[in-house]
N, C-alpha and C positions, 0 to 999 in steps of 0.2 A: 932192877926194877922190871916187872913184866910189861908186856905190850899194853898199851892203854887206848886202843882204837876205840873202844866204846864208852869212854868216859868223858866227862866235861873237862874243858880247860878254858880258863878266863871266861870270855863271853860267847865263844863258839862251840856248839856240840858237834857240829859236822867236822869231817876231816879238813874241809876247806877252811872252816873256822879256826880250827887249831893251827893250821899252817899260817893263816893270815895274822894270827896273834904272834906267831914266831917271826913272821915278816916284820910286824910292827917293832918288836924287840930288836930284831937285826938292824932295822932302820934307825933305831935310837942309837945303837953302837956305831953304825956307819957315819952318822952326822955328829957324833960326839954329844949327844944330848943326855939328859938324866936317865939313869937306869930304869929298866922295866922290871916289874916283879910279876911273874907268871904263876898261875896256879892251876891245879886240876882238882875239882871237887870230886872226891872219891868215896865219900861217906855213903853207904847205902841206907836209904831211909827206911825206918821201921814202918810196919803196918801193912805192907803189901809187897809186891815184886817189882816196884817201879825203879829200883837201883838208885842211881844218882841222875836224875833228869835235869835238862836245862833249867837254871834258875832255882835249883834245889839248896843253894848256899844262902839265899836271901833270908829265910827266916832265922838262920843262924847269925848272919851278919847284923841284922836288925833286932836280934834277940826277942822274937816273937813266937818262938816254938810252942809256948803255952796256949796260944790262940788257935792252933790247928788240931786236927783230929788224930794225928799219928801219936803212938805211944812212945814218945821220946824218952830216953833214960838219962841218968846222971851224966853219963859220958857225953851225950848230945849237948846238955847244958854246959858242960865244961868246954867243949868245942865251940859253942856259941860265944862264950865269954872270950876265948882266944881270938875268934874271928872278929868280933866287935872291937877288940883292942887293936888288932891289925889295921882295920879299916879307919878307926879314929886317929891312929898314929900316922897312917899314911895321909890322911886328910890334913893333919896338923903340920906334919913336917916333911912329907915326901918320902919317908922311910917308914915301913910298916912295923919295924922292930921295936921292941921295948922290954922293960924288965918283966921277968916271970913267964914269958912266952917263948916257944921254940923259935930259933933264928930262921928268917926268911931271907935267903940270899938273893941278891939281884942277878938277872940273866946277864952274863958277861961274855966277852970273847973266850975266856978260858974256863967259864963254869956255866954251862947252858942247861942247868937243872931247874926244875919248876918245884913249887911247894905242892905236895900231895896233901889235900885237906881231908883227913881221916882222923881217927882217934888212935895215937896222937898224930898231928901233922908232921911230915918229914919231906926232906929234899930228895928229888929223884930226877934222873935224866929222862926226858920225855921223847921216846922213840917214835918215829914217824914211819907209816908204811912206805915202801920203796917209791911209789909214784909221788907221794907228797914229798918225800926227801928229795927226789929229782927236781920237783918244781921249786922247792926252797933253794936248792943249789943253783938253779937257773936264775931266780931272783937275786942271788948273792953275786952274780956275775954281770949284772945289768947296772947302769948307773941311774936310770931314770924311774924305774919300777918303784912305786910307793914313795916317790920323793916328796909328795905332799903330806905325808903322815908325819 
């Protein structure tokens, strides 16, 4: 997988947001909590050169593509159906997976991949820039950082 420094992941568009989401996932592992499911919205929006900005996944998740001005294609509507299923499954069971949609693996000690939301969605390792990896490694050596999460 290519470097994803300019893409959305989970709720943070900035590199610090990306790292904090990985910190949250690491904290879940550290404290034996339920698994985290990380994603990176990678689908380039049609109609202009915006790419995949913060919040771009929301019309897909809530199946409101038809309410916008963008010229969405059939692939976008198929992706919207998949994302709506993921979110509904997760809300219902704590696991986004279900029949007929690509598997979304949880972030684990042995598998730190994230779901790349594109057409089609796929699992990919999320590389961090060196400074962010350094900060994440430091976090992993401390006992109290983000313990409230």
